[in-house]
C-alpha positions as CSV (number, residue, x, y, z in Angstrom):
1,X,5.0,9.7,-2.1
2,X,6.5,9.5,1.4
3,X,5.2,6.0,1.9
4,X,7.3,4.8,-1.0
5,X,10.5,6.2,0.4
6,X,12.6,4.2,2.9
7,X,13.4,6.1,6.1
8,X,17.1,6.1,5.0
9,X,16.1,8.4,2.1
10,X,16.3,11.3,4.4
11,X,19.9,12.4,4.2
12,X,21.6,13.3,7.4
13,X,24.8,14.6,5.9
14,X,25.6,18.3,5.9
15,X,24.4,19.9,2.7
16,X,23.5,23.2,1.2
17,X,20.7,24.4,-1.1
18,X,20.7,27.2,-3.5
19,X,18.0,29.8,-2.6
20,X,16.8,29.5,-6.2
21,X,16.0,25.8,-5.8
22,X,12.4,24.9,-4.9
23,X,11.5,28.6,-5.2
24,X,13.4,29.5,-2.0
25,X,14.3,33.1,-1.5
26,X,16.7,34.1,1.2
27,X,17.2,37.9,1.3
28,X,19.5,37.7,4.4
29,X,22.0,35.5,2.5
30,X,21.8,37.6,-0.7
31,X,21.7,34.6,-3.0
32,X,24.4,32.5,-1.4
33,X,23.8,28.8,-0.6
34,X,21.9,28.2,2.7
35,X,23.6,25.5,4.9
36,X,21.4,22.9,6.5
37,X,22.7,21.3,9.7
38,X,23.8,17.7,9.8
39,X,21.3,15.4,11.5
40,X,18.6,18.1,11.5
41,X,15.9,17.4,14.1
42,X,13.2,18.4,11.7
43,X,12.9,14.8,10.6
44,X,13.9,12.9,13.7
45,X,11.5,10.2,14.9
46,X,13.2,10.1,18.3
47,X,11.9,13.6,19.0
48,X,8.4,12.7,18.0
49,X,8.0,9.5,20.0
50,X,10.9,8.0,21.9
51,X,12.1,10.8,24.2
52,X,8.5,11.7,25.3
53,X,7.6,8.1,26.0
54,X,10.9,7.5,27.9
55,X,10.3,10.6,30.0
56,X,6.8,9.6,30.8
57,X,8.0,6.2,32.0
58,X,10.9,7.6,34.0
59,X,8.8,10.3,35.8
60,X,5.8,8.2,36.7
61,X,6.6,8.8,40.4
62,X,9.0,11.3,42.1
63,X,12.7,10.3,42.3
64,X,14.7,10.2,45.5
65,X,18.2,10.6,44.0
66,X,20.4,10.8,40.9
67,X,21.1,7.0,41.2
68,X,17.3,6.4,41.2
69,X,17.0,8.5,38.0
70,X,19.8,6.5,36.2
71,X,18.2,3.2,37.3
72,X,14.8,4.3,36.1
73,X,16.2,5.4,32.7
74,X,17.8,2.0,32.3
75,X,14.6,0.1,33.2
76,X,12.4,2.3,31.0
77,X,14.8,1.9,28.0
78,X,14.7,-1.9,28.5
79,X,10.9,-1.8,28.8
80,X,10.6,0.2,25.5
81,X,13.1,-2.2,23.8
82,X,11.0,-5.3,24.8
83,X,7.6,-3.9,24.0
84,X,6.3,-5.6,20.8
85,X,5.5,-3.3,18.0
86,X,6.6,-0.1,19.7
87,X,9.1,0.8,17.0
88,X,6.6,0.2,14.2
89,X,4.2,2.5,16.0
90,X,6.9,5.1,16.2
91,X,7.6,4.7,12.5
92,X,3.9,5.1,11.7
93,X,3.8,8.3,13.9
94,X,6.7,9.7,12.0
95,X,5.2,8.9,8.6
96,X,1.9,10.5,9.7
97,X,3.7,13.7,10.7
98,X,5.5,13.7,7.3
99,X,2.2,13.3,5.5
100,X,0.6,16.1,7.5
101,X,3.6,18.4,6.9
102,X,3.2,17.7,3.1
103,X,-0.6,18.1,3.2
104,X,-0.3,21.5,4.9
105,X,2.5,22.7,2.6
106,X,4.9,22.7,5.5
107,X,2.8,25.0,7.6
108,X,1.9,24.4,11.3
109,X,0.1,21.1,11.7
110,X,0.4,20.2,15.4
111,X,-3.3,20.9,15.9
112,X,-4.1,18.2,13.3
113,X,-2.1,15.6,15.2
114,X,-4.6,15.6,18.1
115,X,-7.4,14.8,15.6
116,X,-5.7,11.7,14.2
117,X,-4.3,10.2,17.4
């Protein structure tokens, strides 16, 4: 099902959900709507791929100064931007995580990522 949804289907606007929807029960809120944060990091491909890859490129060798750090970030971002297929691989990684989340009924699945890499 996830493969048929465009990535824009994941709403980033603030919203709330009734605890009775989808079988949710929230005793702490006593039946009031539960507010979900705008731009929730739960479904953010940047957290899954981009930031980790950028960090690994920037920290390949020790830095000498803050200016060196800024220069490395710019160079690494440009390198990522010009690498063919890198965004498609990031999208595939995101979709794989969505599918694993669905397959495990939203339980912990990080241990399964290592198997499929």
